[in-house]
C-alpha positions in Angstrom: 26.1 -14.9 -16.6 27.2 -11.1 -17.2 23.1 -10.3 -17.8 22.6 -11.2 -14.4 24.7 -8.1 -12.9 22.1 -5.7 -15.0 20.2 -5.0 -11.8 23.3 -4.0 -9.6 23.3 -1.2 -12.0 19.8 0.1 -10.7 21.2 1.7 -7.3 23.8 3.7 -9.3 22.0 6.5 -10.9 20.1 7.2 -7.3 23.3 7.5 -5.7 24.7 9.8 -8.4 21.8 11.9 -7.8 22.4 11.8 -4.0 25.6 13.2 -4.5 24.5 15.7 -6.6 21.6 16.9 -4.2 23.4 16.8 -0.9 26.4 19.7 -1.7 24.4 22.9 -0.6 21.7 21.2 0.9 19.5 24.0 0.1 16.6 24.6 -2.2 17.6 22.8 -5.5 14.6 22.2 -8.1 17.1 21.3 -10.8 18.9 18.7 -8.7 15.6 17.4 -7.5 14.8 16.9 -11.5 18.0 14.9 -11.7 16.7 12.9 -8.8 13.7 12.2 -10.5 15.3 11.2 -13.9 17.7 8.9 -12.0 14.4 7.3 -10.6 13.1 6.8 -14.2 16.7 5.3 -15.6 16.4 2.8 -12.5 13.2 1.7 -13.8 14.0 1.4 -16.9 16.6 -0.9 -15.9 14.5 -3.1 -13.8 12.8 -3.7 -16.9 15.8 -4.7 -18.4 16.1 -7.2 -15.8 12.6 -8.5 -16.6 13.5 -8.8 -19.8 16.4 -11.1 -19.0 14.3 -13.0 -16.5 11.8 -13.9 -19.1 14.6 -14.8 -21.8 17.3 -16.3 -19.7 15.2 -17.7 -16.6 16.2 -16.9 -13.0 19.9 -17.0 -12.1 22.4 -15.5 -9.5 25.2 -13.1 -10.7 28.6 -13.5 -9.9 30.2 -11.7 -6.9 31.6 -8.7 -7.2 34.1 -8.5 -4.2 36.5 -10.7 -2.5 36.6 -13.3 0.1 33.2 -13.8 -0.1 32.0 -10.4 0.8 30.6 -8.2 -2.0 27.8 -7.8 -4.3 25.5 -10.0 -6.1 22.1 -10.3 -7.7 19.8 -12.6 -7.3 17.1 -12.5 -10.7 14.1 -14.5 -10.1 10.3 -13.5 -10.3 10.4 -12.4 -6.5 13.3 -9.9 -7.1 11.9 -8.7 -10.4 8.6 -8.1 -8.9 10.1 -6.2 -6.1 12.3 -3.9 -8.3 9.6 -3.1 -10.7 7.6 -2.1 -7.8 10.4 0.0 -5.6 11.5 1.7 -8.8 8.2 2.6 -10.2 7.3 3.9 -6.8 10.3 5.7 -6.1 9.9 7.4 -9.4 6.6 8.6 -8.6 7.5 10.0 -5.1 10.5 11.6 -6.4 8.4 13.1 -8.9 5.8 14.3 -6.5 8.3 15.3 -3.8 10.1 17.8 -6.6 7.2 19.8 -6.4 5.5 19.0 -2.8 9.3 20.2 -1.4 10.0 23.1 -3.8 10.8 26.0 -1.6 11.9 24.0 1.4 15.4 25.3 3.0 16.5 21.6 3.3 15.3 20.5 -0.3 18.3 19.2 -0.9 19.2 17.3 1.7 15.7 15.6 1.5 16.2 14.8 -2.1 19.7 13.1 -1.2 18.3 11.0 1.9 15.3 9.9 -0.2 17.5 8.5 -3.2 19.9 7.0 -0.4 16.8 5.3 0.9 15.6 3.9 -2.6 19.2 2.8 -3.7 19.4 0.9 -0.1 15.7 -1.0 -0.8 17.2 -1.8 -4.6 20.3 -3.6 -3.3 18.2 -5.5 -0.6 15.4 -6.8 -2.6 17.9 -8.1 -5.4 20.7 -9.3 -2.9 22.2 -12.8 -3.8 24.1 -13.2 -0.5 23.5 -12.4 3.1 26.3 -10.2 3.6 24.4 -7.7 0.9 21.0 -8.2 2.5 22.2 -7.3 6.0 24.2 -4.2 5.1 21.1 -3.0 2.7 18.7 -3.9 5.6 21.0 -1.6 7.9 21.3 1.2 5.0 17.7 1.3 4.6 16.9 2.1 8.1 19.7 4.8 8.6 18.6 6.7 5.7 15.1 6.4 6.6 15.5 7.8 10.0 16.9 10.8 8.5 13.8 11.2 6.5 11.4 10.8 9.6 13.8 13.7 11.5 13.2 16.0 8.6 11.5 18.4 10.8 13.7 17.9 14.1 12.2 20.8 15.7 8.5 18.5 16.2 8.5 17.0 19.4 6.3 14.1 17.9 8.7 13.3 15.1 11.4 12.9 17.6 9.5 10.3 19.7 8.7 8.7 16.4 12.3 8.4 15.2 13.3 7.6 18.7 10.9 4.5 18.6 11.9 3.3 14.8 15.9 3.6 16.1 15.1 0.9 18.7 13.4 -1.5 16.9 15.5 -0.8 14.0 18.6 -1.9 16.2 17.2 -4.8 17.5 15.8 -6.0 13.9 19.2 -5.6 12.7 21.0 -7.6 15.2 18.4 -10.4 15.1 18.9 -10.3 11.0 22.7 -10.4 11.3 22.6 -13.3 14.0 20.0 -15.1 11.9 21.9 -14.6 8.8 25.2 -15.8 10.2 23.6 -19.2 12.1 21.9 -19.8 8.5 25.1 -19.3 6.8 26.8 -21.7 9.3 24.1 -24.4 9.2 24.3 -24.8 5.2 27.7 -23.7 4.4 27.0 -20.9 2.4 26.2 -17.2 2.2 24.6 -17.9 -1.1 20.6 -17.2 -0.6 19.8 -19.2 -3.3 21.6 -22.1 -2.3 20.8 -21.8 1.2 17.1 -21.9 0.4 17.8 -24.7 -2.3 19.2 -26.8 0.7 16.4 -25.9 3.1 13.9 -27.5 0.3 15.6 -30.5 -0.2 17.5 -31.3 3.1 15.1 -30.0 5.9 16.3 -28.1 8.8 17.6 -28.4 12.2 17.7 -27.0 15.6 20.1 -24.6 14.2 18.2 -23.2 11.3 15.0 -23.3 13.3 16.8 -20.6 15.7 17.8 -18.8 12.4 14.4 -19.0 11.0 13.0 -17.5 14.3 15.6 -14.6 14.3 14.5 -13.9 11.0 11.0 -13.8 11.8 11.6 -11.5 14.6 13.5 -8.9 12.4 10.4 -9.1 9.9 8.0 -8.6 12.4 10.0 -5.3 13.8 10.6 -4.2 10.2 6.8 -4.1 9.8 5.7 -2.7 12.6 3.7 -5.7 14.1 1.8 -5.2 17.4 3.1 -4.0 19.9 5.9 -2.3 18.0 3.8 -0.2 15.6 3.6 3.1 17.4 6.2 4.8 15.1 4.5 4.0 11.5 1.2 5.7 13.3 3.4 9.0 13.8 5.1 9.1 10.4 2.8 11.8 9.6 5.3 14.3 11.5 7.4 13.8 8.4 6.7 14.9 4.7 4.2 13.2 2.8 6.3 11.7 0.1 8.0 9.9 3.4 4.7 8.1 4.1 4.4 6.9 0.4 8.1 6.2 0.6 7.5 3.5 3.0 5.7 1.1 0.8 8.1 1.1 -1.7 9.8 -2.1 -0.1 10.4 -0.5 3.5 7.6 -1.1 5.6 6.8 -4.3 3.9 10.3 -5.3 3.7 9.5 -7.7 6.6 6.8 -9.5 4.6 9.9 -9.7 1.6 12.1 -11.4 3.9 9.6 -13.9 5.0 9.1 -14.4 1.3 12.6 -14.6 0.2 13.7 -17.2 2.7 10.4 -19.1 2.4 12.2 -22.6 2.1 13.8 -22.0 5.1 11.1 -20.6 6.8 8.9 -24.0 6.1 11.6 -25.6 8.3 10.5 -24.1 11.4 6.5 -24.7 11.4 6.2 -23.2 15.0 7.9 -20.0 14.1 5.2 -19.4 11.2 2.5 -20.3 13.8 3.9 -17.4 15.8 4.0 -14.9 13.0 0.5 -16.1 11.8 -0.8 -15.4 15.3 1.0 -11.9 15.7 0.1 -11.0 12.2 -3.6 -11.7 12.7 -3.7 -10.0 16.0 -1.9 -6.8 14.7 -4.6 -6.7 11.7 -7.7 -7.0 13.6 -6.4 -4.2 16.3 -5.0 -1.9 13.5 -8.1 -2.3 11.5 -10.4 -1.5 14.4 -8.3 1.5 15.7 -8.3 2.7 12.1 -11.9 3.0 12.1 -12.0 5.9 15.0 -9.5 8.0 13.4 -10.5 11.4 12.4 -7.6 12.4 10.4 -6.8 11.0 6.9 -3.2 10.4 7.1 -3.7 8.8 11.1 -6.3 6.7 9.6 -4.1 5.6 6.4 -1.2 4.9 8.9 -3.3 2.8 10.9 -4.6 1.1 7.9 -0.8 0.1 7.0 -0.6 -1.5 10.6 -3.7 -3.9 9.8 -2.5 -4.6 6.2 1.1 -5.3 7.1 -0.6 -7.7 9.8 -2.9 -9.4 7.4 0.4 -9.9 5.0 2.4 -11.8 8.0 -0.9 -13.8 8.7 -0.3 -14.9 4.9 3.2 -15.7 5.9 2.3 -17.5 8.9 0.3 -19.7 6.9 2.7 -20.2 4.2 0.8 -18.5 1.3 3.8 -17.0 0.3 2.9 -16.3 -3.5 -0.3 -14.6 -1.9 2.1 -12.5 0.4 4.0 -11.4 -2.5 1.1 -10.3 -4.4 -0.5 -8.4 -1.2 3.2 -6.5 -1.4 2.7 -5.1 -4.8 -1.3 -4.3 -4.5 -1.1 -2.9 -1.2 1.8 -0.8 -1.9 0.3 0.9 -5.3 -3.0 1.5 -3.3 -1.6 3.2 -0.4 1.2 4.9 -1.9 -1.3 6.6 -4.0 -3.8 7.2 -1.2 -1.0 9.1 0.6 0.1 11.3 -2.2 -3.7 11.9 -2.7 -4.5 12.6 1.2 -4.2 16.3 0.6 -7.3 16.4 -1.4 -9.2 13.5 0.3 -11.5 15.5 2.2 -12.6 17.7 -0.6 -13.4 14.6 -2.4 -15.4 13.1 0.4 -17.4 16.5 0.5 -18.2 16.5 -3.2 -19.9 12.4 -3.0 -23.2 12.7 -3.8 -25.3 10.0 -1.6 -28.3 8.5 -3.8 -30.9 8.6 -1.0 -30.7 8.4 3.0 -28.1 6.4 4.7 -29.0 2.7 4.7 -28.6 1.3 8.3 -28.5 -2.7 8.2 -30.4 -4.3 11.2 -29.2 -7.7 12.4 -31.6 -9.8 9.6 -30.0 -7.8 6.9 -26.3 -8.5 8.4 -27.0 -12.2 8.5 -28.4 -12.3 4.9 -25.4 -10.4 3.7 -22.8 -12.6 5.5 -24.8 -15.7 4.1 -24.8 -14.7 0.7 -21.4 -13.3 0.7 -20.3 -16.9 1.4 -22.6 -18.7 -1.0 -21.1 -16.1 -3.9 -17.5 -17.1 -2.6 -18.3 -20.9 -2.5 -19.8 -20.9 -6.3 -16.9 -18.9 -7.5 -14.5 -21.1 -5.7 -16.3 -24.0 -7.3 -15.9 -23.0 -10.8 -12.3 -22.3 -10.2 -11.8 -25.7 -8.6 -13.5 -26.8 -11.7 -11.3 -25.2 -14.2 -8.0 -25.9 -12.2 -8.7 -28.8 -10.3 -10.2 -29.0 -6.8 -6.8 -30.1 -5.5 -5.3 -26.9 -6.8 -6.2 -24.6 -3.9 -5.1 -25.3 -0.3 -7.0 -24.9 2.4 -4.9 -22.2 3.7 -6.1 -19.8 0.7 -9.8 -20.9 1.0 -9.8 -20.0 4.7 -7.9 -16.6 3.8 -10.6 -15.9 1.0 -13.2 -16.4 3.4 -11.9 -13.6 5.6 -11.4 -11.7 2.8 -14.9 -11.8 1.3 -16.3 -11.0 5.1 -15.3 -7.2 4.1 -17.5 -7.8 0.9 -20.4 -8.7 3.3 -20.2 -5.5 5.3 -20.9 -3.7 1.9 -23.5 -6.4 1.1 -25.4 -5.5 4.7 -25.6 -1.9 3.2 -27.2 -3.0 -0.1 -29.8 -5.1 2.0 -30.9 -2.7 4.1 -34.6 -1.8 4.2 -33.8 1.7 3.3 -31.1 1.2 0.7 -32.0 2.0 -2.8 -32.2 -0.5 -5.3 -29.1 0.5 -7.4 -27.0 -0.1 -4.2 -28.1 -3.5 -3.8 -27.3 -4.2 -7.2 -23.6 -2.7 -7.1 -22.8 -4.8 -4.0 -23.9 -7.7 -5.3 -21.8 -7.1 -8.1 -19.0 -6.1 -5.9 -18.9 -9.6 -4.2 -19.1 -11.5 -7.4 -16.1 -9.1 -8.4 -14.1 -9.3 -5.4 -14.4 -13.6 -5.7 -13.5 -13.3 -9.0 -10.4 -11.1 -8.5 -9.2 -13.2 -5.5 -8.9 -16.3 -7.2 -7.7 -15.0 -10.6 -4.8 -13.0 -9.1 -4.2 -15.7 -6.4 -3.8 -18.1 -9.3 -1.8 -16.0 -11.3 0.5 -15.4 -8.5 0.9 -19.2 -8.0 1.8 -19.4 -11.7 4.2 -16.7 -12.0 6.2 -17.8 -8.9 6.0 -21.7 -9.3 9.3 -23.3 -8.6 10.8 -20.1 -7.3 8.5 -20.1 -3.9 7.4 -23.4 -2.4 3.8 -24.7 -2.6 1.7 -24.1 0.8 1.9 -27.6 2.2 -1.0 -29.4 3.8 -2.1 -28.1 7.3 -1.8 -30.1 10.6 -3.7 -29.5 13.6 -1.8 -26.7 14.6 -2.7 -24.8 11.2 -6.1 -25.6 11.3 -6.7 -24.2 14.4 -5.1 -20.7 13.6 -7.3 -21.0 10.4 -10.6 -21.7 12.2 -9.6 -19.2 15.1 -8.5 -16.3 12.2 -11.8 -17.0 10.4 -14.2 -16.5 13.9 -12.0 -13.7 14.8 -12.4 -11.8 11.6 -16.0 -12.8 11.0 -16.7 -11.6 14.6 -15.2 -8.2 13.9 -16.8 -7.6 10.3 -20.2 -8.4 11.9 -19.6 -6.3 14.4 -18.7 -3.2 12.2 -21.8 -4.0 10.0 -24.0 -3.5 13.1 -22.2 -0.5 14.7 -24.5 2.1 13.7 -27.0 0.5 15.7 -24.8 0.4 19.0 -23.3 3.7 18.2 -25.7 5.6 20.8 -24.9 3.2 23.9 -22.6 4.4 26.4 -20.5 1.4 26.5 -19.8 1.8 22.4 -18.7 5.6 23.0 -16.4 4.8 25.6 -14.5 1.9 23.6 -14.2 4.1 21.0 -12.7 6.5 22.7 -10.1 3.7 23.9 -9.9 2.4 20.4 -9.2 6.1 18.9 -6.3 6.3 21.5 -4.6 2.7 20.7 -5.7 1.6 24.0 -2.9 3.8 25.1 0.1 1.3 24.0 2.0 4.0 22.5 1.9 6.5 25.2 3.2 3.5 27.2 5.7 2.8 25.2 6.9 6.5 24.9 7.1 6.8 28.6 9.2 3.5 28.8 11.5 5.0 26.3 11.7 8.3 27.7 9.6 10.2 24.9 7.8 12.3 27.5 11.1 13.6 29.0 11.9 16.2 26.5 10.9 19.4 27.2 11.5 21.2 24.0 8.0 22.5 22.8 7.2 21.4 19.4 
């Protein structure tokens, strides 16, 4: 139907704004204002796409092109969610950048590349065919590299771009080959048809290889261990770039796995590998984040951890939850980066209600038991309301991992020195977290029903992964809660130094890629 072509109009205002911003590429506050208006128009078109989905249902537009190569739009709950997310955050970033870059000598070039990057992401998340998907994937990487090198005189920026260029090329090659194998196996390059055939007909050795290559591309795009180094150095680019990454760029890997969810389910071994890599990346990034003194560096390591957790969700076949994670984390982290300039002042202005509450081992133990009891009680209530078979074991295990973070807060409230108001607040936080998790998970599953496959019953491998993940995250949460008791130990001080440097993996990779060979001073 012609209405399904509407999303293809979204990138057009941004492309026009880029064409206007590039000429001269100097200071151009008026042209930056036009780019902001173009992003707002794209967001309004996304709202129109939502209206089409609600009234007409999901569908794929006709192909604009020839010989099977061209543009088409796949309109469903996944693409509309991503279109709304990308266009809204893109509008906010362009609005912020208009003031942030005001007076910069190359404001026009920055605005132009920002618009081109957003346009590429919009083409990607609505792609109805594999050719468009691969082209937008490559175009997004090329435009992003130009933004990372906005200050080319910075040596650290060049090192980050060098790593990003390598991983982008490897990921693009894997995506192209994987997409080609999928098209060969199913006899079409239409993404909706491929997912439908995978859901009904299963997979083969060829489709397993295709799924593996797509997963490899996703892991590289989302900065999974040990390819995370470029993301932790992204602060060398202007702050709007850090926020823009969360508009479907660094989380494009998760989107790719969600988009090909039916194909990925035909290769459970590949999903298990994704879960293991994602889980380790989440643990590694979270531990390093705690040792970072700089606000933006800490936020970057937090993103590494969150992308790892997103991959863990995909690996456990919790695709609706992964999509929800993309949306929630994108809004939170984009705001965090845009507000990072005033973060130090905000923390300094906080007035503590009393002495710092340091929990002992007994308080930590009570906190974790209480958190799990609250989680089990809320889960039972939702089970009665929606049926005990409604929740998969994978989603329950993931919820238990999330509640460990709340247990850390509860431990502060149960410490001997904690004021009663803090104890009450942490208890409320624990209940709110459990209710919020089950509510949002139920809503995500309902909104994507029929679009994303249901989580299959876990086998022996999946049970092993869930137990291993729960034990690992639980151990880290306990260690974090008891860290104040251990902080004075020499071993803890030494470990903190190694963690602060990410166990030097980034430096090793820089040396391997020749990053230290440059002699130009930053």
